[in-house]
N, C-alpha and C positions, 0 to 999 in steps of 0.2 A: 429746954428741948421738948418737953412734953407739950408745952403750949403751942409750939410750931407744928407738932405732929397733929394735935387736935384741930388746929385751924386748917391744916391741909386736908384733913378728913372732911371737915365741914365744907370746904370749897369743892371737894370732889363730889359730895352729895348734892350740892347746889347745881353743879355742872350736869350731873346725871339727870336731875329733875328738868333742867332746861332742855337737855337732849330729848328726853321723853316727850316734853311739850312740843318741841319742834317736829318730832316724828309724827305725833298725833295730828298736828296741823297739816303736815304734808299728806298724810294718809286720808284724813277725814275732811280736809278743807278747813278754812278758817271760819270760826263762828263769831257772830257779832259781839258776844259778851267777852270773848277772849282777846279781842284786838288790843294791841299795844301800840304805842307811838312808834313811828318808823325808825327813829334813831336807836331806840332800845332794841328793837327786833334785829336791826342790822348789826349792832354790837354783838348780840348773842350768836347770830349766824357766823360772824367772823371768828368768834371764839370756838365755835363748833368746827369750822374749817381748819383753824390753827391746830386744834387738838387732834383732829383726824390726820393731818399731814405731818405731825411731829412724830418722827420715828428715830430711834437711836441708831446712829451709824458710827462705827468705830474705825477710824482710819489709821491713827498713829498709836493707838493703845492696844496692847495685846492682853485681853482679859484671861483670868484663870477659870472663871465660871463657864461651864459648858453651854449654858443658855446664851450667854453673852458672846461666846465665840462664834455662834451662828450669825450674829449681827455684824461681825467684823468684815470690813470691806477688803477684798483682795488688793494687794499692792499693785499699783499701776506700773506698767512697763513703758518706758519712753518709746514713742513711735519713731519709726525710721524716717529721718528727715529726707533722705535720698528719694524714697518712694513718693513722698509728698511733693517734692520738687519736680520729679519726673511727671507726675500727674498734672501739676500746674502747667508745666511746659507743653505737655500734650494738649491740654485744654486751650492754651493760648494760641497754638498753631492749628487752625482749622484746616481740615483736608480740603484741597481744591475740588470743586465739583467736576470741572473739566481740566484735565492735566495740560492739554495743549490747545491753545485758542488759534483757530485758523482764520486769519483776517479776510480771506476770500469769501468764507461763508458768512461773515458778519456784514461785510460791505454789500450794498445793493449792486447788482450786476448792471453793466452797461448794455445798451440796447443791441450792440453788435457782437455780444459774447458768443453767440452760436456760430456766426460767420468765422470768427477767429478760431474756434474749435475745429471747424471743418477744414480750414486752410492749413492748420498746424502740421498735419501729416505731409502735405505737399511741400511745405516749407522745409521740413526735415530732409527730404530728398534733395531739394535744391541746395541746402546748406552743405550736404556731403559732396555734391558735384562742385560747389564753389571751393571747398577745401582742397579737392583734388586738383582743380585748375591752378590754384595758388601754388601748390606744391610743384607742379610741372613748370611753372614760370620761374620759380626759384632755382630749380635744377638747371634749366636752360641758361640762366644768368651765371650760375656757378661754372658751367662748362665754358661759357664765353670768357669768363674771368680767368679760368685756368689757361686758356690759349694766350690771353694777353699777359698773364703772369709769366708763362714760359718764355714769351718774347722779351719781356723786361729782364728776366734773369739772364737770357742769352746775351742781351745788349750789355749788361753789367759785366759779364765774363769777358766779352770782347774788349771792353774798356780797360779791364784789369790787365789783359794780355798785352796791350800796347804800352802800358806804363812800365813794364818790366824791362 
């Protein structure tokens, strides 16, 4: 056990030295006598990045030590599926820019559109007169048919009286 602790301390010291060397290079620039092969330098930089990003996160373990309790990650709560589904559905249905498309505005106008517009008011008046005339003709025919109907009923009654 003591041999592993000693080797770990040696590794830590070596790492500290490499970090100091890297910091000095970054601050003062690289000197020609300090240059190392690219592969070795890249390996050392990767170790530096790994060491820097390695942080203890406790997700499933509840520590007793106060210092470690600060590193404990809070328990995640499951997200509401309904909210996510609603958001996705809303995102899938884009709102229409124009609610109602008027085909008259989209299609090019015919050359006589202004004449039709001007005549439309006059045609409305004529349409009303035409409807009135049709109604009068229907009334006259109904009156004529009432007279004929009354004559037909009288003839039927006379025919019934003779057969008695």
